[in-house]
N, C-alpha and C positions, 0 to 999 in steps of 0.2 A: 363457091368459092372456100371451101370448110377445110381446115388442115387439122391436124393433132397439136399445132401449136398456137391455134386460134385463141385468142383470150376467152375466157368461160366468166360468165358472170357469178358474182359473189353469192352464194348459197343466202339466200333471204332469212332474216333473223327469225329464230325457231316462236312460235305462237305458244307452243308448250312443251317444256324440256322436261320430258317423261320420269327422267330419273328427281324431278324436283315436286312432279305433280303428288298431291295428296291420295287420293283415291289410289294411284298406281302404287306409292309407298306401303299404302296400307294393305294393298293387295300381294303385295311382295312380302311383308312382314306375317299375313295370315299362313301364305303358302307355305312360306317356312317353318312356321310354327307346326301348321298341319304335315308335315312332311316329317318332324320330328317326334309327334304323335304317332302318325302312322307306322313309324317303327316298331312301337311299342304293340298298338293295339291290331294293326293288319298283318304283321308277321308272325305275330304269337297266338293271335287267336283268330283269323281271318277275317276280322271285321271292318266294312268300308267302312267312311267317314259316316253317311247317314245311319248305318247299324249300331256304331258309336255314340250317336249319338243319343238314340234312341235307348241301349242301354243307361247311359250315364242318367237320362231324364229320368227312367222306371227307378233307377238306382236311388235316385234323390227324392224321389215325391211316392215310389211304391206302385201308386196305380194310377193310370193316365187313360184319357181316350187320344188316339191318333191325332185328334182334330186341335186337341189340347197342346199336344207336344208339337205341330208345324210351328209356330211362332218362338216356342222356345229354341228351338235348334236352328231357328233360319231357314225352315226346309219347306217346300210345297206339300201339301197334303197327300200329292202322290209318291212322291218321295219317299216321306212316313212310311205310308202302306205299302210299299216293295220292299224297302227296309224290313218293318215290322214280319211281313209274311217270309223273307227269309230267316228271319231270327227264329220264328217260329217253326219251323222248318228245320231246324238245328236243335230246338229243342230248348232255347234258352228265354222266350217269350211266350206267355199261355195267354188267353184272349175268355173274359166272361162277358154274359148279356150285360147291357146298361138298361137295368128295367125302368130307370126313369125315361129314356130315348132310347127305342129300338134300332134306329138308325146306325147306333154306334157299340161300339163294345168295350169295355174297360180292358186296358193291358197292363200286364204285371211282369217281372221277372219270375223265372223259373229259379228252383234252387241252384242250376248247373248255370243260369245266367247270372244272378246272385254271385257268383264263386267268380266267377269274368269280371263283374262291376268290382269286387274286392280285390281282386287280384293286381287289376290295372290300372286302378283310379289313384291309388298313392303313387305310382309310377309316372301318372300324368302329372299328378301334382308336381313331381320334383324338378319334370319337364320346364314346368311355368316358373317355379321356383327360380329354378336354373337361369333363365331366361330373366328374369327379372334381378337377379343377383349384381346387374352390373349399374341399378340405380341405386341410390340409397333409397330410405325406406320414406323420405318426406319425397323424394319424387317417385316413388311410387304410388304413393297416395296422391299425389298430383296426377300421374298418368289415369289412375283409376278414376279419378272424377272428370279428367277430359273425353278419357273415353266415352266415359256414360253422357257428358255433354254431347260429345258429337253425334255419339248415337241416336239421343234424342233429335237432333238437328236432322240427320241424315233419315229415321224415320217420317219427319214432316216433310222430306224431301222426295220421297220415293211415291210413287204411285199406289194408290191404296190398295190394289189387291198385289203389289210386289212381296213374294215371299221368295228370295234369293236364296240359291242354289251352294253358291261357294262363299258361306263365311266363315 
């Protein structure tokens, strides 16, 4: 005897309100920020997120191994390896043997890779500054401290071998 006018049960109270769920909110913020940055490094330089992270890491540290870069960019070693291979094919990254450990290689930017880093890094920093511009200097300091604190806690909560792909 079901009819279209039969009374419906009210929806149960949600256990999670997605728009208020902290991991979701952080993911939305990260995604929107990545999209803003992607307009710079993807459209102008044809770089993926992992490739950009490799370039930034090598721009900052001059020389690293792929294993060293994985935790820095919160990427799996295989993701770093694929990005490095693509960048090497484009002539943006060069490899040299690690004489202390033959299982890995030192990676560095070529002059062309360094030029991309130097061209896009100031624009990426400007995006970050524009994002933070809605906060007072004190709020910016507090946010930075809170992000550090939450990151430490998240690392404790995450499985030991977890190296997220989308941070």
